[in-house]
N, C-alpha and C positions, 0 to 999 in steps of 0.2 A: 489134410483137410482141403487143400487146393485141388487135389486130384479128384476128390469126391464131388466138389462143385463143378469141375469141368466135365465129369462123367454125366451128371444130371443134365447139364446144358446140351451135351452131345445127343443124349437120348431124346430130349425135347425137340431138337431140330430135326432129327431123323424121322420122328413121327409125322412131320409135316410133308413128307414125300408123297402122302396120299393126295388125291384130287377128288373134287366133289361133283364136277360136271353139272348135269341137269338138276341134281339135288340142291345145289346152291340157288339156281334160278327159282325153283319151287319154294324155297324157304326164305327168299330175300326179304319178304315183308316181316318176317319174325325176328330179324336180326337188328338189335338196337343200334349197333355201331354202323350199320349201313342202312339208315332210314331212307325212305323213298324220296330222296332229293335227286336232281338231275345227275346223270352220269358225267364224269369228268368235271365235277363242280369245284368251286373254291370259295373261301370265306375267311372269317376272322374269329379267333377265340380270345376272350378276356377271362382272366382267372385271378381271383383274390384268395389268399390263404392266411389265416390267423392261427398261430400255434402258441402253446404254452407248455413249458417243461415243468412237471411236478417234482421230478428228481432226476438223477443222472440216468435212470432207466426208462422212465415213463413220460410220454409226451402226448398231449391232446391237440387235435387239429380241427378247424372248420374251413371248408372250401366252398366257394360259389363260382360257377362258370357259365356265363352266357355264350352261346355260339351263334354267330351271324353267318348264314350260308346262302345258297341259291344265288351265287355270284354277287354276294354282298347286298342282296335285296331284302332279306327277311331274317327275323330272329327265329332260329330253328329250335333251339333247346335252351332251357335254363336248368342247371343242376346244382343241388345243395348237398354237401357231403360232410358230415361229422365223422371223426375217426380217432383211433387211439393207436399209438405206436410204442412198442416195447423193445428196448435194446437188450439183446441177450448177451452179447460179448462185443469185442472190438470189431468183429467182422460180420456178425449175424444180428438180424432184427426181424420182428414180426409186426404186422399192421392189420387191423380190422376196421372196416368202415361201412357205413350205410349211406346209400345214395338215393336221393329223391329227385326225379327228373320230370319236368313239364315240357313235353315235346309237341311241336306244331302238328305233326302228322300222326301222332299216336296218343293214347291215353296216358295218364300219369303213370310213371314207372317207379318201382322200388327195387333196389338191388343191394345185396349184401356181398361183400367180398373180403377175402383174407389173402394176405400177401406175405411172402418170405423174401428177405433180402440177404445177399452176400456181397460184401464190399472188400475189395483188395486195394490197399494203398500202402505206400512206403515212403518215408522221409527221403527227399532227394530225388525221387523218381517223378517225372513230369506227368504221369498218367494216373488216374483213379478209375478203377473198373468196378462196375456194379452189375450184378445179375439179380433180376427180380422174377419170381414165379408167383402168379396171382390167379386165384380161382374166384369166379363171380357166379352168383346164383340169381337168376331172374326168370323163374319158370323153367328155364333151361340153364345149362352151365357153359361158361366161357373159361378156357384155360389159356392164360397169357404168359409168354416168356419174353423177357426183354434184357438186352445187353446195352449198357450205357458206358461210354468212355468220356471222361471229363478231365480238365486240367487239375493237377494236384498242387500247383504253385500257389503261394499266398499272394496272389495278385488281386486287384480290384475287379478286373474283367476275366471271366473264366469260360472259355468255349467248351462245348460238349457235342456229342453225337450219339444217337441210339438207334437200335433196330429191334422191332418187336413183332411177334407172331401171335395171332388170335386164333384159337380153336374153339368152335362152337359145337356143342353136342346137343342134339334134340332128336325128335322122332323122325325127322326127314333124312338127315345125313350129317356129313362132316364138312365144316366150312373153314377155309383158310383165308385170313386177311393178314396183310403185311403193312407195317407202319415204320417209316423212316423219319427221323427227326434230327434237326441240328439247330443249335442256337448258341447264345452267349448270355452269361449271367453277370450282372453288375451288382457287386456287393457295396451298397451305399454306406452301411455302417454295421455294427454287430447285430442289430435287431431287424434290419430290413434289406431286401434285395429285389431287383427287377430282372426278369428274363425275357429276352426277345427270341422267338424261335420260328422255324419253318417246318411244316409237317406234310409228308406225302403218305396217304393211306391208299393201298392198292389191293385189289383182289386179282391175283395172278394164277389162281387155280383153274381158271377157265382157259381152254386151249384156243379159243377163237376170238377172245377180246379181253381187254384189261381195263376195268373201271377204276378211275383215280379220283381221289378227293384231296385237294391241296388247301392248307390253311396257314395263315400267319397267326402268331400268338403273342400276346402281351400278358405277362404274369407277374403279380406283385405278391411278395411274401413278407409277413410281419410276425416277429416272435415277441411275445409278451414275457418280460423277465419276471421271475418269481420274486415275491417280496422278501426283502432282507430281514432276517430274524433279529429281533432286538433283545438284548440281555438286560434284565433288571438287577440292580444292586441289592445285596442282601440286607443293607441297612435302610433301604427305602429311598435313598437319595438319587 
């Protein structure tokens, strides 16, 4: 099973050996992840997520994310995203979500995405490795592949690092975006945690320049516990 996951990952990364050149410049305005903000921009992301487990397999989530960009000068985007995640086994899971975005430079956007997760972890091993493949539909299609490495120790503070590739398919051409992210998660209690992160998003498919977007992130996650079942006595007491 591990060999299958590694083979899928290798194929995904090899497909990104393509470059888009002028096609990327022509299609820049149609790419949601690279909205027309200044090149080499930086900003801040705030994210709040509330989730609830319905059972051991099914979990619902609601996510809201404001993005302050243009060198911390303006609110660029507000995103609202409800979703459902299904745990298929110890290592595999599927998630489907719908995202509604209000962007400063664009009209309202709606996006549907489906993601598959593979997680490798082992008791006593300090690392937890996650591979995520995600397909998004928004008039055109994004195909995203991410590798995330995190601490597997039962500590309050858990550092992580990830690398992700975005592939956009549309009428114009093929777009490559690369996202690097590192951070640390603080597990306050069983129901809530806070993550501080740094993200670098870069288009390095252009041979003559590399546009970079850097953001700091503050993310709060809260999990609603299911109500405990109450047993009634047969005698009515």
